[in-house]
DOFILUM-574824 format. One line per field, with one value per atom (N, C-alpha, C): atom name; residue in one letter; x, y, z negated. Coordinates in Angstrom, 2 decimals. Atoms other than C-alpha are relative to their C-alpha. Layout:
BEGIN
a = [CA;...]
r = [A;...]
px = [X;...]
py = [Y;...]
pz = [Z;...]
//
This chain:
BEGIN
a = [N;CA;C;N;CA;C;N;CA;C;N;CA;C;N;CA;C;N;CA;C;N;CA;C;N;CA;C;N;CA;C;N;CA;C;N;CA;C;N;CA;C;N;CA;C;N;CA;C;N;CA;C;N;CA;C;N;CA;C;N;CA;C;N;CA;C;N;CA;C;N;CA;C;N;CA;C;N;CA;C;N;CA;C;N;CA;C;N;CA;C;N;CA;C;N;CA;C;N;CA;C;N;CA;C;N;CA;C;N;CA;C;N;CA;C;N;CA;C;N;CA;C;N;CA;C;N;CA;C;N;CA;C;N;CA;C;N;CA;C;N;CA;C;N;CA;C;N;CA;C;N;CA;C;N;CA;C;N;CA;C;N;CA;C;N;CA;C;N;CA;C;N;CA;C;N;CA;C;N;CA;C;N;CA;C;N;CA;C;N;CA;C;N;CA;C;N;CA;C;N;CA;C;N;CA;C;N;CA;C;N;CA;C;N;CA;C;N;CA;C;N;CA;C;N;CA;C;N;CA;C;N;CA;C;N;CA;C;N;CA;C;N;CA;C;N;CA;C;N;CA;C;N;CA;C;N;CA;C;N;CA;C;N;CA;C;N;CA;C;N;CA;C;N;CA;C;N;CA;C;N;CA;C;N;CA;C;N;CA;C;N;CA;C;N;CA;C;N;CA;C;N;CA;C;N;CA;C;N;CA;C;N;CA;C;N;CA;C;N;CA;C;N;CA;C;N;CA;C;N;CA;C;N;CA;C;N;CA;C;N;CA;C;N;CA;C;N;CA;C;N;CA;C;N;CA;C;N;CA;C;N;CA;C;N;CA;C;N;CA;C;N;CA;C;N;CA;C;N;CA;C;N;CA;C;N;CA;C;N;CA;C;N;CA;C;N;CA;C;N;CA;C;N;CA;C;N;CA;C;N;CA;C;N;CA;C;N;CA;C;N;CA;C;N;CA;C;N;CA;C;N;CA;C;N;CA;C;N;CA;C;N;CA;C;N;CA;C;N;CA;C;N;CA;C;N;CA;C;N;CA;C;N;CA;C;N;CA;C;N;CA;C;N;CA;C;N;CA;C;N;CA;C;N;CA;C;N;CA;C;N;CA;C;N;CA;C;N;CA;C;N;CA;C;N;CA;C;N;CA;C;N;CA;C;N;CA;C;N;CA;C;N;CA;C;N;CA;C;N;CA;C;N;CA;C;N;CA;C;N;CA;C;N;CA;C;N;CA;C;N;CA;C;N;CA;C;N;CA;C;N;CA;C;N;CA;C;N;CA;C;N;CA;C;N;CA;C;N;CA;C;N;CA;C;N;CA;C;N;CA;C;N;CA;C;N;CA;C;N;CA;C;N;CA;C;N;CA;C;N;CA;C;N;CA;C;N;CA;C;N;CA;C;N;CA;C;N;CA;C;N;CA;C;N;CA;C;N;CA;C;N;CA;C;N;CA;C;N;CA;C;N;CA;C;N;CA;C;N;CA;C;N;CA;C;N;CA;C;N;CA;C;N;CA;C;N;CA;C;N;CA;C;N;CA;C;N;CA;C;N;CA;C;N;CA;C;N;CA;C;N;CA;C;N;CA;C;N;CA;C;N;CA;C;N;CA;C;N;CA;C;N;CA;C;N;CA;C;N;CA;C;N;CA;C;N;CA;C;N;CA;C;N;CA;C;N;CA;C;N;CA;C;N;CA;C;N;CA;C;N;CA;C;N;CA;C;N;CA;C;N;CA;C;N;CA;C;N;CA;C;N;CA;C;N;CA;C;N;CA;C;N;CA;C;N;CA;C;N;CA;C;N;CA;C;N;CA;C;N;CA;C;N;CA;C;N;CA;C;N;CA;C;N;CA;C;N;CA;C;N;CA;C;N;CA;C;N;CA;C;N;CA;C;N;CA;C;N;CA;C]
r = [M;M;M;A;A;A;R;R;R;Q;Q;Q;P;P;P;R;R;R;L;L;L;T;T;T;L;L;L;A;A;A;G;G;G;E;E;E;P;P;P;H;H;H;H;H;H;V;V;V;V;V;V;L;L;L;R;R;R;G;G;G;N;N;N;D;D;D;R;R;R;Q;Q;Q;A;A;A;I;I;I;V;V;V;R;R;R;D;D;D;D;D;D;T;T;T;D;D;D;R;R;R;E;E;E;H;H;H;L;L;L;R;R;R;Q;Q;Q;A;A;A;I;I;I;F;F;F;L;L;L;Q;Q;Q;A;A;A;R;R;R;N;N;N;H;H;H;R;R;R;V;V;V;A;A;A;L;L;L;H;H;H;A;A;A;W;W;W;V;V;V;I;I;I;V;V;V;D;D;D;N;N;N;H;H;H;F;F;F;H;H;H;L;L;L;L;L;L;I;I;I;T;T;T;P;P;P;D;D;D;T;T;T;G;G;G;E;E;E;G;G;G;V;V;V;P;P;P;K;K;K;M;M;M;M;M;M;Q;Q;Q;A;A;A;L;L;L;G;G;G;R;R;R;S;S;S;H;H;H;V;V;V;R;R;R;H;H;H;F;F;F;N;N;N;D;D;D;R;R;R;H;H;H;Q;Q;Q;R;R;R;S;S;S;G;G;G;T;T;T;L;L;L;W;W;W;E;E;E;G;G;G;R;R;R;Y;Y;Y;R;R;R;S;S;S;T;T;T;L;L;L;V;V;V;Q;Q;Q;P;P;P;D;D;D;R;R;R;H;H;H;L;L;L;L;L;L;D;D;D;C;C;C;M;M;M;V;V;V;Y;Y;Y;L;L;L;D;D;D;L;L;L;H;H;H;P;P;P;V;V;V;R;R;R;L;L;L;G;G;G;L;L;L;A;A;A;A;A;A;E;E;E;P;P;P;A;A;A;A;A;A;Y;Y;Y;P;P;P;W;W;W;S;S;S;S;S;S;H;H;H;A;A;A;H;H;H;Y;Y;Y;A;A;A;G;G;G;L;L;L;G;G;G;T;T;T;H;H;H;R;R;R;P;P;P;V;V;V;A;A;A;P;P;P;P;P;P;A;A;A;V;V;V;Y;Y;Y;W;W;W;A;A;A;L;L;L;G;G;G;N;N;N;T;T;T;P;P;P;F;F;F;A;A;A;R;R;R;E;E;E;A;A;A;A;A;A;Y;Y;Y;A;A;A;D;D;D;A;A;A;V;V;V;R;R;R;V;V;V;G;G;G;L;L;L;G;G;G;A;A;A;E;E;E;R;R;R;E;E;E;R;R;R;A;A;A;L;L;L;I;I;I;D;D;D;A;A;A;A;A;A;L;L;L;H;H;H;G;G;G;W;W;W;A;A;A;W;W;W;G;G;G;D;D;D;E;E;E;G;G;G;H;H;H;L;L;L;A;A;A;E;E;E;L;L;L;Q;Q;Q;R;R;R;R;R;R;T;T;T;G;G;G;R;R;R;R;R;R;L;L;L;S;S;S;R;R;R;G;G;G;Q;Q;Q;P;P;P;G;G;G;R;R;R;P;P;P;R;R;R;R;R;R;D;D;D;P;P;P;E;E;E;G;G;G;S;S;S;A;A;A;D;D;D;D;D;D;N;N;N;L;L;L;S;S;S;P;P;P;I;I;I;T;T;T;D;D;D;P;P;P]
px = [-1.41;35.41;1.30;-0.74;38.01;1.60;-1.27;41.44;1.06;-1.55;44.69;0.82;-1.40;47.72;0.83;-0.55;49.47;1.39;-1.05;52.45;1.22;-1.20;56.05;1.02;-1.32;58.87;1.09;-1.18;62.09;0.52;-0.46;63.16;-1.07;0.83;59.82;-0.85;1.04;57.04;-1.06;1.13;54.20;-1.09;0.81;51.06;-0.66;0.77;49.86;-1.18;0.76;46.90;-0.80;0.39;45.84;-1.16;1.24;42.24;-0.23;0.75;40.69;-0.92;1.09;38.51;-1.39;1.30;34.73;0.23;-0.32;36.33;-0.19;-0.18;36.83;1.35;-1.32;39.30;1.40;-1.44;43.16;0.91;-0.46;43.72;-1.00;0.96;41.85;0.36;-0.21;44.03;1.63;-0.99;47.17;1.38;-1.05;49.12;0.37;0.07;48.00;0.68;-0.26;48.64;1.84;-1.66;52.43;0.82;-0.85;53.05;-0.48;-0.26;51.76;1.19;-1.03;53.70;1.64;-0.88;56.91;0.18;0.20;56.05;0.30;0.20;55.77;2.05;-1.25;59.07;1.31;-1.21;61.23;-0.33;0.21;59.45;0.69;-0.60;60.44;1.78;-1.25;64.11;0.50;-0.19;64.20;-0.02;-0.03;63.25;0.51;-0.53;64.95;-1.02;1.17;61.78;0.22;-0.31;62.63;-1.50;1.01;59.50;-0.45;0.32;58.30;-1.21;0.91;55.07;-0.79;1.28;52.07;-0.76;1.12;49.09;-0.87;1.15;47.07;-1.13;1.62;43.33;-0.53;0.42;41.11;0.09;0.60;40.32;0.97;-1.08;43.22;1.10;-1.34;46.69;0.42;-0.32;48.04;1.91;-1.09;51.84;0.36;-0.67;54.18;1.41;-1.14;57.13;0.63;-0.63;59.95;0.82;-0.83;61.70;1.16;-1.29;65.07;0.30;0.16;64.14;-1.66;1.21;61.06;-0.79;0.50;60.31;-0.28;0.20;60.66;-1.48;1.53;56.75;-0.39;0.73;55.38;0.39;-0.68;57.91;-0.46;0.03;57.48;-1.56;1.22;53.73;-0.75;0.16;53.62;0.49;-0.71;55.85;-0.86;0.53;54.50;-1.92;1.31;50.58;0.12;-0.48;51.81;0.09;-0.05;53.30;-0.96;1.04;50.40;-1.31;1.27;47.77;0.64;-0.68;49.90;-0.26;-0.09;50.26;-1.68;1.28;46.54;-1.01;0.62;45.27;0.11;-0.37;46.97;-0.26;0.38;46.32;-1.61;1.49;42.69;-0.84;0.68;41.93;-0.70;0.67;40.76;1.01;-0.53;41.42;-0.29;0.67;41.09;0.91;-0.47;41.80;-0.17;0.31;42.30;-0.43;0.19;42.98;-1.14;1.03;40.66;0.26;-0.94;42.87;1.19;-1.16;45.04;0.10;-0.17;46.68;-0.11;-0.08;46.10;1.13;-1.32;49.16;-0.25;0.35;49.43;1.54;-1.54;52.97;-0.57;0.41;53.02;1.36;-1.18;55.20;0.30;-0.97;58.02;0.15;-0.61;57.35;-1.47;1.35;53.84;-1.23;0.64;52.10;-0.06;-0.25;53.89;-0.35;0.21;53.83;-1.41;1.32;50.17;-0.63;0.31;49.81;0.30;-0.30;51.62;-0.79;1.29;49.06;-1.09;1.34;46.48;-0.01;-0.34;47.95;-0.66;0.27;47.90;-1.35;1.12;44.63;-0.97;1.04;43.07;-0.99;0.77;42.43;-1.07;0.95;40.64;-1.17;1.07;38.43;-0.73;0.90;37.39;-0.27;0.82;36.67;0.55;-0.50;39.33;0.97;-0.78;41.36;-0.95;0.00;40.69;0.66;-1.06;43.69;1.49;-0.90;46.69;0.92;-0.80;48.78;-0.25;0.22;46.64;0.01;-0.02;46.71;1.37;-1.59;49.85;0.59;-0.26;49.50;0.37;-0.53;51.25;1.49;-1.33;54.32;-0.45;0.42;52.80;1.05;-1.02;54.93;1.00;-1.46;57.86;0.76;0.11;57.40;0.08;0.27;56.14;0.67;-0.85;58.76;-0.46;0.74;56.48;0.61;-0.90;58.96;0.86;-0.59;61.21;-0.36;0.49;60.40;1.54;-1.11;64.09;-0.37;-0.10;62.91;-0.95;0.73;60.64;1.50;-0.81;62.68;-0.22;0.36;62.07;0.09;-0.48;61.78;0.26;-0.57;63.30;-0.97;0.95;60.01;-0.09;0.12;60.26;0.99;-0.73;63.58;0.12;0.38;62.82;-0.86;0.75;60.62;0.75;-0.74;63.36;1.35;-1.41;67.00;0.16;-0.46;66.70;-1.51;0.88;64.88;-1.22;0.90;62.54;-0.82;0.35;62.05;-0.92;0.65;60.67;-1.28;0.88;58.80;-1.44;0.93;56.90;-0.91;0.77;56.08;-0.95;0.57;55.03;-1.18;1.01;52.72;-1.20;0.67;51.31;-0.74;0.86;50.62;-1.11;0.82;48.80;-1.25;1.34;46.50;-1.00;0.63;45.84;-1.00;0.69;44.84;0.30;-0.25;44.45;-0.99;1.38;40.98;-0.70;0.85;38.30;0.33;-0.45;39.34;1.34;-1.30;42.83;0.05;0.28;41.59;-0.70;0.76;39.47;0.70;-0.71;41.81;1.13;-0.66;44.38;-1.04;0.93;41.69;-0.37;-0.09;40.66;1.17;-1.12;44.12;0.59;-0.56;44.72;-0.97;0.91;41.34;0.09;-0.24;42.03;1.25;-1.44;45.67;0.59;-0.81;46.34;0.97;-0.79;49.38;-0.21;0.52;49.22;1.14;-1.45;51.18;-0.74;0.46;50.77;0.54;0.05;50.48;1.50;-1.36;54.07;0.88;-0.42;54.96;-0.31;0.81;52.49;0.36;-0.82;53.58;1.46;-1.49;56.94;-0.10;-0.13;56.16;-0.58;0.72;53.52;1.15;-1.41;56.59;0.99;-0.69;58.52;-0.44;0.43;56.21;-1.07;0.46;54.18;-1.88;1.15;50.90;-0.77;0.91;48.07;-0.20;0.00;48.42;-1.19;0.89;45.69;-1.37;1.16;41.89;0.04;0.59;40.75;-0.60;0.16;40.16;-1.59;1.34;36.29;-0.40;0.16;34.29;-0.15;0.09;33.93;0.78;-0.51;35.11;1.11;-1.29;38.57;-0.36;-0.03;39.00;1.48;-1.32;41.94;0.62;-0.32;44.00;-0.54;0.68;41.62;-1.18;1.48;38.73;-1.16;1.16;36.91;-0.19;-0.33;35.87;-0.26;-0.31;36.51;-1.20;1.32;32.71;-0.58;0.37;32.33;0.64;-1.06;34.79;-1.56;0.79;32.85;0.03;0.13;31.96;1.50;-1.24;35.02;-0.45;0.58;34.64;1.80;-1.07;37.49;0.52;-0.65;40.05;0.67]
py = [0.02;2.38;-0.91;0.39;0.23;0.85;-0.72;1.44;0.07;-0.40;2.85;-1.25;0.52;0.62;1.15;-0.83;2.26;0.27;-0.76;4.33;0.42;-0.84;4.80;0.23;-0.44;6.62;0.50;-0.17;6.48;1.62;-1.14;10.16;1.18;-1.01;11.79;-0.27;0.19;12.64;-0.86;0.69;10.50;0.23;-0.07;10.92;-1.29;1.48;7.26;0.36;0.16;6.79;-1.43;1.22;3.53;0.02;0.02;2.82;-1.54;1.18;0.39;-0.92;0.22;-2.13;0.30;-0.77;-0.74;0.95;-1.29;2.14;-0.08;0.88;-0.13;0.72;-0.63;1.35;-0.56;1.14;0.29;0.57;-0.22;2.07;0.18;0.27;1.84;1.08;-1.21;3.88;0.39;-0.77;5.61;-1.40;0.92;2.28;-0.75;0.34;1.19;1.40;-1.40;4.84;-0.05;-0.12;4.65;-1.43;1.37;0.89;0.54;-0.21;1.97;1.36;-1.00;5.40;-0.55;0.51;3.31;-1.10;0.42;1.19;0.55;-0.81;3.71;0.32;-0.30;5.22;-1.11;0.90;1.65;-0.45;0.49;0.70;0.82;-0.80;3.49;0.15;-0.10;3.76;-1.59;1.30;-0.14;-0.39;0.03;0.46;1.26;-1.02;3.36;1.20;-0.87;6.00;1.12;-1.41;9.51;0.40;-0.42;10.30;1.81;-1.56;13.98;0.14;-0.38;13.87;-0.94;0.88;11.80;0.65;-0.07;11.55;-1.02;1.30;8.73;0.61;0.07;8.88;-1.25;1.12;6.15;-0.71;1.40;4.42;0.05;0.40;5.25;1.06;-0.53;7.08;0.73;-0.83;9.61;-0.14;-0.08;9.66;0.87;-0.55;11.85;-0.27;0.99;9.81;0.18;0.40;9.64;-0.95;1.13;6.58;0.07;-0.18;6.02;-0.92;0.90;3.09;-0.42;0.34;2.06;-1.11;0.76;-0.60;0.26;-0.68;1.53;-0.19;-0.69;2.64;-1.62;1.08;-0.91;-1.39;1.01;-3.06;0.86;-0.66;-0.20;-0.59;-0.13;-0.30;-1.57;1.49;-4.12;-0.87;0.45;-4.69;0.75;-1.09;-1.72;-0.97;0.37;-3.27;-1.32;1.82;-7.15;0.66;-0.02;-5.55;0.28;-0.55;-3.33;-1.08;0.93;-6.21;-1.08;1.09;-8.87;0.77;-0.77;-6.23;0.12;-0.52;-5.22;-1.40;1.64;-9.03;-0.57;0.90;-10.37;1.05;-0.93;-7.12;-0.17;-0.20;-6.99;-1.48;1.06;-10.74;-0.31;0.20;-10.82;-0.65;0.95;-12.59;0.97;-0.49;-11.30;1.26;-1.36;-8.54;1.30;-1.38;-4.94;1.33;-1.39;-2.71;-0.52;0.03;-2.03;-0.38;0.59;-3.61;0.38;-0.38;-1.89;1.56;-1.47;1.71;0.79;-1.18;4.76;0.90;-0.70;6.62;1.01;-0.77;9.54;0.59;-0.73;11.38;1.57;-1.06;15.03;0.96;-0.80;17.80;0.41;0.06;18.76;1.46;-1.55;22.40;0.75;-0.40;24.15;-0.76;1.08;21.40;-1.20;0.83;19.22;0.56;-0.61;21.95;0.17;0.30;21.60;-0.93;1.08;18.58;-0.33;-0.11;18.60;1.25;-0.65;21.67;-0.93;0.92;19.15;-0.90;1.34;16.20;0.82;-0.67;18.68;0.33;-0.44;19.80;-0.70;0.98;16.75;-0.42;0.18;15.91;1.07;-1.06;19.23;-0.35;0.26;18.37;-0.95;1.41;15.13;0.36;-0.03;16.73;-0.43;0.76;15.21;1.13;-0.95;18.24;1.58;-1.63;22.06;0.70;-0.92;23.09;-1.16;1.40;20.74;-0.09;0.22;21.67;-0.98;0.56;19.80;-1.62;1.85;16.38;-0.63;0.43;14.55;-0.97;1.45;11.89;0.51;-0.49;14.08;0.36;-0.79;15.53;1.42;-1.12;18.69;1.00;-0.55;19.56;0.21;-0.46;19.20;0.99;-1.05;21.62;1.34;-1.32;24.14;0.46;0.05;24.12;-0.29;0.53;22.17;-1.08;1.37;19.06;-0.62;0.15;17.31;-1.64;1.52;13.66;-0.40;0.17;12.71;-0.95;0.71;10.11;0.88;-0.68;12.80;1.10;-0.66;14.32;1.31;-0.91;18.00;0.08;-0.48;18.41;1.16;-1.41;21.18;1.09;-1.15;23.38;0.25;-0.54;23.38;0.51;-0.70;24.47;1.32;-1.34;27.33;0.45;-1.12;29.06;0.86;-0.94;30.66;-0.42;0.13;31.02;-0.50;0.65;29.98;-0.64;0.69;27.50;0.64;-0.81;29.90;0.96;-0.35;31.46;-0.98;0.86;28.17;-0.25;0.45;27.40;0.88;-0.70;30.44;0.25;-0.05;30.69;-1.52;0.65;27.15;-0.40;-0.06;27.44;1.33;-1.15;30.92;-0.84;0.74;28.33;-0.86;0.79;26.02;0.96;-1.04;28.98;0.27;-0.44;30.16;-1.19;1.22;26.54;0.10;-0.24;25.68;0.71;-0.39;26.70;-0.83;1.18;24.57;-0.53;0.32;24.49;-0.68;0.51;23.64;-1.38;0.98;21.19;-1.04;1.34;19.26;-0.51;0.50;19.08;-1.19;1.47;17.24;-1.39;1.43;14.67;-0.50;0.46;14.21;-0.89;0.68;13.09;-1.04;1.28;11.02;-1.04;1.04;9.39;-1.08;0.30;8.68;-0.73;0.33;7.98;1.14;-0.66;10.73;1.08;-0.86;12.93;1.23;-1.60;16.49;0.52;-0.87;19.21;0.92;-0.81;21.96;-0.56;0.38;21.42;-0.62;0.33;21.53;-1.31;1.17;18.90;-1.46;0.95;16.74;-0.81;0.22;16.60;-0.99;0.74;15.61;-1.39;1.58;12.67;-0.78;1.25;11.25;-0.08;0.16;11.80;-1.24;1.32;9.39;-1.01;0.59;7.31;-0.82;0.52;6.78;-0.48;0.49;6.85;1.13;-1.44;9.59;0.16;-0.01;11.02;1.09;-0.89;13.51;-0.57;-0.03;13.86;0.53;-0.44;14.21;1.55;-1.15;17.66;-0.23;-0.06;18.57;-0.41;0.69;16.91;-1.26;1.28;13.94;-1.17;0.84;11.13;-0.67;0.65;9.54;-1.31;1.69;5.82;0.15;0.88;4.75;-1.09;1.11;1.90;-1.26;1.46;-0.53;0.41;0.23;0.79;0.20;-1.03;3.15;1.51;-1.65;6.52;0.77;-0.83;9.48;0.62;-0.83;10.69;-1.18;0.55;7.46;-0.16;0.15;8.25;0.24;-0.14;8.08;1.28;-1.40;11.08;0.54;-0.46;12.84;-0.01;-0.20;12.19;0.09;0.11;12.87;-0.93;1.28;10.22;-0.29]
pz = [-0.31;33.00;-0.25;0.36;32.93;-0.56;0.39;30.95;0.77;-1.03;32.84;-1.27;0.67;31.85;-0.65;0.55;29.36;0.58;-0.62;30.34;-0.87;1.02;28.50;0.71;-0.61;29.45;-1.07;1.35;27.50;0.25;0.00;26.48;0.23;-0.23;26.92;-1.39;1.20;23.75;0.68;0.00;23.26;-1.10;1.28;21.11;0.48;0.31;20.01;-0.86;1.11;18.22;0.09;0.02;16.52;-1.12;0.70;15.14;-0.57;0.45;12.70;1.23;-0.58;14.48;-0.18;0.46;14.67;-1.22;0.93;12.84;-1.42;1.80;9.49;-0.46;0.87;6.75;0.65;-0.59;8.07;-1.83;1.45;4.30;-0.90;1.36;0.93;-1.01;1.23;-1.48;0.57;-0.14;-1.85;0.39;-0.21;-2.20;1.46;-1.58;1.53;0.63;-1.10;2.78;-0.31;0.11;1.38;0.75;-1.01;3.16;1.20;-1.41;6.16;0.53;-0.27;6.16;-0.03;-0.17;5.18;1.18;-1.24;8.07;1.14;-0.89;10.23;0.21;0.02;9.33;0.35;-0.08;9.08;1.74;-1.10;12.56;1.27;-1.25;14.61;-0.06;-0.26;13.27;0.51;-0.73;14.02;1.39;-1.37;17.73;0.57;-0.88;18.55;0.45;-0.13;18.21;-0.69;1.24;16.98;-0.09;0.36;15.04;-0.42;0.16;15.29;-0.91;0.89;13.39;-0.06;0.00;12.30;-1.44;0.56;10.39;-0.85;0.53;8.24;-0.53;0.40;7.87;-0.63;0.82;6.15;1.31;-0.68;9.43;1.54;-1.17;12.42;-0.41;0.26;12.42;1.32;-1.13;14.82;-0.05;0.04;15.90;1.08;-1.44;18.24;-0.34;0.06;19.02;1.17;-1.24;21.70;-0.38;-0.17;22.41;1.13;-0.61;23.39;1.20;-0.98;25.68;0.65;-0.53;27.89;-0.82;0.66;25.60;-1.58;1.01;22.29;-0.53;0.60;21.83;0.10;0.17;22.53;-1.10;1.12;20.25;-1.18;1.50;17.28;-0.18;0.21;17.71;-0.31;0.16;17.90;-1.52;1.14;14.82;-1.04;0.74;13.14;-0.56;-0.33;13.81;-1.25;0.66;12.31;-1.56;0.93;9.41;-1.17;0.86;7.78;0.21;0.15;8.81;-1.19;1.27;6.66;-1.19;1.16;4.00;-0.44;-0.17;4.36;-0.76;0.62;4.16;-1.12;1.39;1.64;-1.36;1.13;-0.76;-0.22;0.24;-0.20;0.13;-0.22;0.28;1.58;-1.10;3.75;1.58;-1.35;7.16;1.26;-1.15;10.45;0.43;-0.66;13.10;-0.70;0.46;11.34;1.28;-0.96;14.65;0.71;-1.30;17.52;1.18;-0.93;19.91;0.45;-0.46;21.79;-0.53;0.10;20.80;0.94;-0.84;22.76;0.20;-0.26;24.23;0.95;-1.40;26.65;-0.39;0.04;27.44;-0.05;0.32;26.24;0.27;-0.05;27.50;-0.69;1.15;25.33;-0.19;-0.10;25.12;-1.02;0.86;23.49;0.13;0.07;24.53;-1.44;1.01;21.94;-1.32;1.20;19.30;-0.28;0.57;19.60;-0.16;0.76;19.15;-1.25;1.46;16.00;-0.99;0.79;14.91;-0.27;0.18;15.88;-1.15;0.98;13.60;-1.41;0.98;11.14;-0.94;0.70;10.79;0.20;-0.23;11.53;-1.24;1.50;7.84;-0.23;0.01;7.62;0.83;-0.97;10.63;-0.73;0.44;8.86;-1.20;1.43;5.27;-0.67;1.01;3.66;-0.79;0.93;2.64;0.53;-0.08;2.35;1.45;-0.95;4.31;0.03;-0.51;5.91;-1.62;1.13;2.62;-1.09;1.00;0.32;0.56;-0.33;2.27;-0.26;0.09;1.77;0.99;-1.17;4.21;1.55;-1.04;6.94;0.17;0.09;8.29;-0.06;0.06;7.78;-0.97;0.95;4.51;0.39;-0.63;6.55;0.32;-0.71;8.75;-0.39;0.29;6.86;-1.48;1.30;4.11;-1.76;1.51;1.46;-0.51;0.05;1.55;0.84;-1.00;3.50;-0.09;-0.64;5.29;0.63;-1.10;6.44;1.07;-1.68;8.92;1.31;-0.92;10.83;0.58;-1.12;13.74;0.31;-0.83;14.63;1.43;-1.29;18.24;0.59;-0.48;20.33;0.01;-0.38;20.80;-1.65;1.56;16.68;-0.43;0.42;16.50;0.71;-0.80;19.26;-0.91;0.73;16.36;-0.61;0.77;14.83;-0.36;0.06;13.99;-1.57;1.36;10.25;-0.37;0.35;8.49;-0.84;0.42;6.75;1.25;-1.18;9.97;1.48;-0.87;11.61;-0.57;0.69;8.83;-0.25;-0.05;8.85;1.13;-1.27;12.53;0.01;-0.39;12.61;-1.07;0.55;9.56;0.63;-0.47;11.14;1.28;-1.27;14.52;-0.77;0.77;11.97;-0.64;0.78;10.54;1.04;-1.03;14.15;1.01;-0.32;15.14;2.01;-1.51;19.17;0.69;-1.03;20.39;0.21;-0.59;21.40;1.43;-1.26;24.87;-0.01;0.11;24.20;-0.86;1.11;21.47;1.28;-0.69;23.76;1.32;-1.02;26.76;-0.53;0.71;24.08;-0.23;0.63;22.70;1.32;-1.22;26.33;0.65;-0.49;27.54;-1.27;1.27;24.14;0.28;0.00;24.59;1.53;-1.19;28.51;0.34;-0.40;28.79;1.19;-0.45;30.49;-0.43;0.77;30.30;-0.18;0.07;28.74;0.53;-0.66;30.61;0.88;-0.99;32.89;1.40;-1.28;36.62;0.69;-0.63;37.73;-0.94;0.84;34.62;0.49;-0.50;35.43;1.48;-1.34;39.27;-0.09;0.13;38.31;-0.61;0.56;36.06;0.79;-1.07;38.75;1.14;-1.02;41.16;-0.45;0.67;38.66;-0.11;0.44;38.00;1.08;-1.51;41.39;-0.66;0.52;39.30;-0.28;0.35;38.74;-1.26;1.44;35.54;-0.58;0.56;34.78;1.20;-0.89;36.09;1.28;-1.45;39.95;-0.55;-0.34;40.90;0.29;-0.37;40.88;1.35;-1.32;43.95;0.17;-0.09;45.05;-0.56;1.10;42.67;0.72;-0.45;43.19;-0.70;0.88;42.02;-0.37;0.48;40.04;0.60;-0.78;41.10;-0.64;0.34;39.05;0.38;-0.36;40.81;-0.75;0.93;38.48;0.07;-0.61;39.45;-1.21;0.83;37.40;-0.64;0.41;36.94;-1.30;0.99;34.77;-1.43;1.39;31.56;-0.83;0.79;28.56;-0.65;0.52;26.36;-0.92;0.78;24.57;-1.49;1.16;20.86;-0.86;0.87;18.41;-0.48;0.15;18.19;-1.57]
//
């Protein structure tokens, strides 16, 4: 199936994923991880993008971000990708591409859907066997939200502030949400949206986004396959795998 063009909207949260080419490592040690983390912070600030959550693993990273402008996400990702490739190639005496090509991006409804995306990012290293629990993995924004540390560039979204009236209450409620997790069905829906560029939200929110953008933002209903503007049938989607 031909990929949908990426959609970016100012003021809307985006879930962004960028992977290494052929799933090769994009970081080899903590020096690389720290460079990528600082590059994320810098380019988010440079391009007026609010960084809500992030996680870096060996061959890809996830971001939850809200741009001030329609160009904020693509410009941030372009600058970020170039910066880290230069660092990685120079440090490891290599040349050529590092990324799989284009980053994946999907819009996320700024309610429980966004909170669940934050939980998904925190649990990602655990799913991959990189840590026994989110608190044991230092290369994500989990510590900031669970009261274990402060990452000043991180901008908590409104749904996080609504978890409680005090920092302790918010941190405790968020830690509980991470412990509970998402459940298999909700996690599958999140992954499906991230891999295929569908917006993730309830029907009313998706309908409003479709009205604003003029394009379909979710899978078609069961039945005869519908075709997207590029002419590819819905039932030709590739199998879902964890991004």
